[in-house]
C-alpha positions as CSV (number, residue, x, y, z in Angstrom):
1,M,-2.5,229.5,122.3
2,L,-1.2,231.2,125.5
3,R,2.4,231.2,125.3
4,A,4.5,231.9,129.0
5,L,7.9,232.1,129.9
6,I,9.0,231.5,133.4
7,V,12.3,233.1,134.5
8,E,13.7,231.5,137.6
9,D,17.1,230.6,138.5
10,N,16.3,228.3,141.2
11,R,16.0,225.3,139.2
12,F,13.9,223.7,141.6
13,F,11.5,226.2,141.7
14,R,11.3,227.0,138.2
15,E,10.4,223.5,137.3
16,A,7.8,222.8,140.4
17,F,6.0,226.2,139.4
18,K,6.3,224.8,135.3
19,T,4.6,221.6,136.5
20,S,1.8,223.2,138.5
21,L,0.9,225.7,136.0
22,Q,1.0,223.5,133.6
23,E,-1.6,220.9,135.5
24,R,-3.8,224.0,136.3
25,V,-3.8,225.5,133.1
26,P,-3.1,223.1,130.3
27,S,-3.6,225.0,127.3
28,V,-0.5,227.0,128.0
29,I,2.7,226.2,126.5
30,I,5.2,227.2,128.8
31,E,9.1,227.7,128.1
32,A,11.2,228.3,131.2
33,A,14.8,230.3,131.5
34,G,17.1,230.6,134.4
35,S,18.3,234.1,133.8
36,G,17.0,237.5,132.2
37,E,19.7,237.2,129.5
38,E,18.1,233.2,128.6
39,A,15.1,234.7,128.7
40,L,16.0,237.4,125.7
41,Q,17.5,234.7,124.1
42,K,14.3,232.6,123.8
43,I,12.2,235.6,123.5
44,D,14.1,236.7,120.1
45,G,11.5,238.9,118.8
46,A,8.4,236.8,119.6
47,P,7.6,237.5,123.2
48,P,5.4,235.1,124.8
49,D,2.0,236.4,126.0
50,L,3.0,236.5,130.0
51,I,5.8,236.2,132.0
52,F,6.6,235.1,135.3
53,T,10.0,236.3,136.6
54,D,11.6,236.6,139.8
55,M,12.7,239.6,141.2
56,R,16.6,238.7,142.0
57,L,18.2,236.8,139.2
58,A,22.0,237.1,138.5
59,G,22.8,239.6,135.9
60,M,19.9,241.5,134.3
61,N,17.4,241.1,137.4
62,G,13.5,240.8,136.7
63,L,13.0,244.2,136.9
64,E,15.1,244.9,134.5
65,L,13.9,242.5,132.4
66,A,10.4,243.5,133.0
67,K,11.4,247.1,132.0
68,K,12.8,246.0,128.8
69,M,10.0,244.2,127.9
70,K,7.4,246.7,128.5
71,K,9.3,249.0,126.3
72,D,9.4,246.2,123.4
73,F,6.3,244.7,123.8
74,P,3.9,246.8,125.5
75,G,1.0,244.3,125.7
76,I,3.0,241.9,127.2
77,R,1.5,240.7,130.8
78,I,4.2,239.8,133.5
79,A,4.2,238.8,136.6
80,M,6.4,239.2,139.4
81,L,7.6,235.9,141.5
82,T,9.5,236.6,144.8
83,G,10.0,235.4,148.4
84,Y,10.0,239.1,149.6
85,D,6.9,240.5,150.4
86,F,7.7,243.9,151.3
87,P,6.0,246.7,150.6
88,E,8.7,248.7,148.5
89,Y,9.2,245.4,146.5
90,R,5.5,245.6,145.3
91,R,5.9,249.5,144.7
92,V,9.1,249.3,142.4
93,A,7.6,246.0,140.6
94,S,4.3,248.1,139.7
95,Q,6.7,251.4,138.8
96,H,8.6,248.7,136.2
97,G,5.7,247.6,134.8
98,M,4.8,244.3,136.3
99,D,0.9,243.4,136.2
100,R,0.8,241.3,139.4
101,F,3.2,240.2,142.5
102,F,3.0,236.9,143.7
103,V,4.8,235.6,146.9
104,K,6.6,232.3,146.6
105,D,5.8,230.8,149.8
106,S,2.3,231.6,149.7
107,L,1.6,231.3,145.9
108,D,-2.6,231.7,145.6
109,W,-2.9,228.9,142.7
110,K,-6.5,230.5,142.0
111,E,-5.0,233.9,141.9
112,I,-2.5,232.7,139.2
113,E,-5.1,230.6,137.1
114,E,-7.5,234.0,137.1
115,F,-4.3,236.2,136.1
116,V,-3.4,233.6,133.3
117,Q,-6.9,233.3,132.2
118,D,-7.8,236.9,132.3
119,I,-5.1,237.6,129.7
120,P,-6.8,239.6,126.7
121,K,-7.8,237.4,124.1
122,N,-6.2,239.6,121.5
123,N,-3.3,239.2,123.0
124,R,-3.2,235.2,122.4
């Protein structure tokens, strides 16, 4: 079974995203964290198959989290969630190992579903 982790400091967005993802892809086990540090505690050596992370987090930001996770677990898939659709954000996200980039105020749930369902079966 596919496991996902949502890392988002805005509790309302985090819960809404989790609920929507669960409704659209019910086979995914979803956990949530409010910071990069909390995400690392939840992972504790057993990473999820997929992480959705906000770029701007207090403490360890989403870029730092992605860089660490890709170093420790190269097969993990990571998607950036951000409210800012700037070319430089996309470039930096890609440089830090992000597999996808989603803008919060214009989420395309079909793209998100395809991204989740496209995770290689050997990662599951």
